[in-house]
N, C-alpha and C positions, 0 to 999 in steps of 0.2 A: 626146645629147639632154637636157633639163632638163625635168624632169616627164614626163607619160605622154600630152600632146599631140602631134601632128606637126609642130611649128615645126622649122624648120632652124636650128641653133645650131653655129656655127665651134668647135668644141672645140680643134681644134689653134691658135688663135690664144693671143696674150699675155691678152688682155682676159680670155676664157674661163677660161685658166688660174687668174687672179687671183681672178676670181670663183667659183671652185671652191673655192677657199682661204679666201676671206672670207666668203661666204655659206652657210647651210645649203640645199643642192637638194633636200631632200626633198619628195617631192607633196605639196602641200597646204601646203607653207611659204610664208612671206612673198615669195621671188625666186620661186618657181614660179608664185605666184597673179599675180605683175605681169607675169611673161612669158606668162601664158593669156591675162589679161585685154588683152593688147596683142596676142596672136595671133588673138583672137576679137573686136577692134575694138572693145571695151570701153571706157568711158572709165577715166582713172586712178581710182582708189579703193581705197586701199589696206587689205589683209584678208589673213587667211590662215585656216586650219583648225587646228586644235589636232592632228588625224590626217589622214586621207586628206580629200580634197576632197568635199564636199557628204556626207560621211558621218560628220562629227563636229562640235563645236562650232566654229563662226565667229566668228574675233575682229575685230571692227571697229575703226577707226582711231582712236576715242577711247582703246580699252585697248591700243592696240600701245605697243611703245618706241619710241625714236629709231632704234635700230638694227633693228628689224621696219620700220620704214618705210624706213628707210636701204635695206633688202634688197630690199623691194618694188618700190620707185623703181629699184633697179639692174636687178632683171629686166625691168621694164617698158620701160626705157629701151634696155637690150640688144636686145630682142627688135624696138622699133621701129626699131634702126639695123640689126642683122646678122639677124633672124629673118625669117618669112614671115609673111602674115596669111592667113587662112581665106578661101577661095573659096566665096562661098554660093551662086553661080550654077550 
């Protein structure tokens, strides 16, 4: 599982293994925030937190590096394709 939310991630897939090697998977990081935004039906909006989500300083798109934006995008796209979406019903 990426982060601390209940998204189903196929950790055995080759793609997920590549992602684990390429991106920082920590809770609050760019990949995690992209995955979480997708899971919670939020719009694509690159950002991350320097520490834990919502408990530390938020880094917005204009302050992110190209690598951080790429990690956010990868997390968002991975969950869009292979993850679940929050059932608000």
